[in-house]
N, C-alpha and C positions, 0 to 999 in steps of 0.2 A: 502641378500636383502629381506626384508619382502614382501610377496606377497600381492598385492592389494586385498581388499575384495570387491567383486562385489555385487551390490544391484540391485533391480528391482524398477524402478521409475513409472511403469505402465502408459504408454502413453494412453492406454485405461483403463477405469474402469474394475475392476475384473469381474463384472457381464456381461459387454460387451464381454470380452474375452471368458467367458463361453458360452454365447448365440450364438456368431458368430463362434468361432473357433472349439469348440467341435463337433457340427453337421457336419462341413466341413471335419474334420479329420475322423469322422465315415463314411461319404459317400466315401471318397477316399480309406480308408482301405477296406471296403466291396467291392467296385467296382474293386479294384486291385486283391483281392482274387478271385472274380468271373472271371475276365479276365484271370488270371493265370490258372484256372481250365478249362475254355472253350477254351483257346488257340486262341482267336479271334484277337490277335495282338494288343489289346488296353492296355496291361499291362504296357509298358513303359510310355504311356500317363498318366495313373493314378498315376504312380510313380512321374512323373513330377508335376502333380497337387498337389499331397501330399506334395512334396517339397515346392511348393508355399505357401501352408497353413502353414507349419512349419516355413518358413521364415517370414510370416506375424505374426505368433505367437511371434517370437522373437522381432520383431519391436514393437508389442503391449505391450509386457512386459517391454520394455525400459531398458535393462541392462546398468549399468553405473559403472565405477570404480572411486574411489576417488584419487584426486591429492592434494598435500598439498602446500599451499602458505603462505608466511610470510609477505605479503603486508598488512600493517595495515590499509591503507586508506579505503579499502572495508570492514573493520571490525567494522566501526563506524555506528551506527544507530541514527539519530537525529529526535526527536519528537518535533514538534512545537505545542503548545497548545495555541490557540489564542482566546481571548475574542472579540467578535464582537457585543456585546449588544449596545443599543443606547448610553450608557454613553461613549463608546469608540469614539464617534463622537464629544465629548466635545472639544471645540476649545481653549484649553489651553496648547498646545504643541508648543514649538519653537516660542513663541510670537504670538499665535493666530491660529495656524494650528490644525486640528483635530488630536486626539491621534492616529487614524489609520494610519496617515502619518508616524508616528514614527514606528509603527508596520511594515509597508511595508519596510521602510528603513532597519530596523534591521534584518528582515527575509532574505532579499536579501543579506545583508552584511555578515550574518553568513554563508549562503550557499557559498558565494564566499570565505570566510575564511576557510571553511572546504570542499575543493574539494575532490571528490572521495567517499564521504560518501553516505549512503542511507538516504532518507528523508521521513518523514511522517507528515501530517498536520491534526490536530484535531481542530475544531472550536466549540465554544459554545455561544449560545444566549438564546432563549427560550428553546432550547434543544441542546444537544451535538451531533456532527456527525464527522465521519472520512472523511475528504475531499480528502485526498490522502493516499493511502496505501504506504508502504515502496517502494521507487523507487530511482534509481540512476540518474534519469533524472532531473538535476538541473533546466533546462529550464521550466519544468512543475511547479516547486515550484515558480520560478520567475513569470511565467504567472499567477499563482494563486494569488500571492501577488499583482500584478498589478491590478487585478480585485476585490480585497478585498473591500467590502462595509459593512456598518453597517446593522443590521437587520431592516426589515420593521417595522416602529414605531407601526403600528396597531397590530402587532403580539407580541409585547414585553411582557414578563412575569416577568420583573424585573431582576436584576443582582444576580448571585449566583456563587461565586468563586469555589464552590465544584461541580458545575453541570457537568464538564467534567470528574469527577473522575471515574465513571464506564467505560466510553469509553477508557480513558487512561489506566485504569487497564487491560482491555481486550487486548489492543494493546501491552502493555509491557509484560504481561504474555505470550501472543502468540509469541512475538519475542523471549523471553527467552526460550520458549519451542522448537522453531524451530532452533534457533542458540544460544545455551547457551554460546558459546565462544565469541560472539560479544560484543562490548562496546555500551551501551545505554546512550544517552544524551538527556536530556529534557530541553526545554526552554518554560516556561509559561509566556505569555505576556498578561497583564491585568491591570486594574486600581484598582482592589481589592474590588470594591463595592460589598456589599452583602445585597441587599435589599430584597431578597427572597431566602434564603438559602435552599438547598435541604436536609439538615441534619435532625435535630429534629423538632418537632412541634414549638419550640420556635425560629427556624431559626438558630440554632447553626450549623455552617458548619461542614461537615464531615472532618475527618483528612486524610491527604495524607501520613501519616507515614508508613502505610503498604507497600507503593511502594518504600520506600527508598532502600531496598536491591536490587531492580531491576534497580536502577538509578546509573550510574557511574559518571555523571557530568552534567553540564548545569548551568542554572540560572533562577531565577524568575525576570522578568523585569516589572517594574512599570511605568505607564504613567499617566500624569495629575499633578495637583498642589493642594496644600492645599486650595488656594483661589477658585479653581474650574473653570468650564467653562460651557457655555450654548451649547445646541445641536439643530440642525435643524431637522425638521420632514423629514422622508424619506418614500416614498411610492413605491419605486422600480423603479422610473423613473429618468432620468438624470437631470430633472429640480428641484429635491428635494435632501435633504441630505447636508452633509458638503460641503462648498464652493459655495453654491447657495444662492438665496434670499428666500428660503422657510421659513415658519414660524418656530418659536422656539417651541420646545417641552415644554409643560406647566406643572407646578407642581399643580395638581388639589387638592392636600391635603392642600394647603395654601389658605388663604382668597384672593379672586381676581384672583386666578390661575396665578401667575407670571411665567415667564420663569424658567424652572427647572435648577438647577445648580448641576453638578456632581463634586465631590471632590475625589481625590485619597485616598485610605485607605491603607496606608503603613503598619500599624499595622497588618492588615490581610495578606498582601503580605509577610511580614517578617515571619509570623507564618507558612504560606505554605512553604516558603523556608526552614525554620528550620525543618519542618516535612519531607521534601524531602532530607534534608542534602545538600542543595545548597545555594549559595550566593544570596542575594537580591541586585538588582541594579536599581536605579532610572534613567529612561531615559527621559530627558526633552528637548533634542535637537538631531539632527542627529550628530553622532560622531563615531569615530572608534570603532569597536567591538573587536579589538585585545585583550583587557583585558578580554572579556567574554569567549574567546576560549583559552586564554593562558594557563589556568590550565588543559585543556583537552588534555592530552598526552596519546593517545591510547596505546602506547607501555608500558608505566608505569602502566596504569590502568589495562591492561591485563596481568600483571606480575604474576597473580595468576594461570596461566596455560591456559588462554584463548587466548594465542598469536597465535597459529596455527589455521588456518581456513581450513576445508575440503571443497573442491570444486569438485563436481562430473562431470565427463566427460562421455557423452553418447557413447556407443560402439555398438549400434545396426546397424551402417552403413554397416558392412559386410553382415548382413542378408538382408538389403535393396538392396544391390548390387546383391545378389543372386536372390532375388525376381524379380528384374528388368530383369535379364538374362532369368529366367524361363518364365516370362511373354512374353518376346520377342520370345522365342522358341515356346511357345504355340500359339502366334499370327501367326508365320510363319507356324506352323503345320496346323492351321485352314485355313490359306489362300490357302494352297495347294488343298483344297477341294472345293474352290470357282469355279463356272463355268467360263470358259474362254470366253471372248467376241467373238461372232460369232460362238461359238460351238453349234451344234444342241442339242436341249433340248429333253431328253428322256421322253416319256410320256407312261404311262401304259394304256393298252386297258381296256376299261370297259367290264365287263362281259355281255355276250349277254343275 
C-alpha cells in the first residue's frame, strides 16, 4: 500500500507562525535550561509549556493527508456568465415577459439538473463582476437568481458581449490551476447585443477562443426575438423596471426619441459558441433543460486522467487534543497557587 503524502495547509500564514511561535519556543527553551541548572523545581513546568507551544505549532501548520474519491458529482464546476444589461429587460420572452425571466428559469433549472456540482456566477453590464465564487451551495445560486435584476438605466454603458471575457478568463484559469482534474462547464446567457464592444476601437468583440481548452462543456443561451422588445426604465426601486408601469427606455439616436427596441443578435452568439467549442441554443420560453446538460457526462469528459480527485483530510486534531490536555494541566497547576478563601494574607513588613 502506497504511503499517503502529508502536506501542510497552513491554518496560520507563514509570517504569523514565525512571529508568534519562534519567540515562544525560544522563551520556553531558555527558561527550561535555566531552571535545570538552578534546580528551582520549575523545569517540568517549562517542559509542559514548551509542549503546548509545539502542539500549537502543529495546529498552525495544518498537516493533512490526501484521500482519493471517484465521486464525479463533486468534480464538476459550473460557471454561469449572465448578461444583465438593460436590453435583457426587453419584453419579448415567452409572449411579453422580460428576457431576465428566462435567465432566472434556466439558471435554477440547470442547477437542479446538475446536483452536487460547484457553481459560480459572473455577471456583466457596464462592467463585469464575479457575484459568487465556486460554491456547492445550490441555494445561494437560486437566491441570486431570484433577486436578479437589470442594471440601473442611468449607469448603462451599452451592451458588450465580450465584457465578461477578462473575468471569465481569470476564473477559469484559477480553477484549472487549483484543480486541474475537475470538469469545467460554462453557460453564457445573453441576447448577444454588442453596441459597445470592449475589443478594438471599431467595436470588434474580442474572441473567446483562447478559453476553449479550459472548457469541457456547456452552452451559449440566447434570449430575445428578431422583432425585438421594448425595455422599462429601472432606477433601482421596485416601482421601476420590467413588469411595472415605468417609462420606456428611449432611443435618443432616432428623431423624436421613440422607445428603444432591442433585438437578439444570434450571429454574435453563434460566433461566441463556436469560439468556445459549445452549442448555441435559442431560449424563447421556459422549457426543460435536459437537452442542455445531456451531453455533459463528467465521467466521459474526465476520461483523460482527471477522473480521480484528491481530497485532503486534516490530521492536526491529535495535536489539538494534546494542547487541550496540557492547557488543562497548566490551569490546574496555576490554580494550586491561588490563595484559599479565608486564608490569612501574608504581608511583608516595611523597612523601618
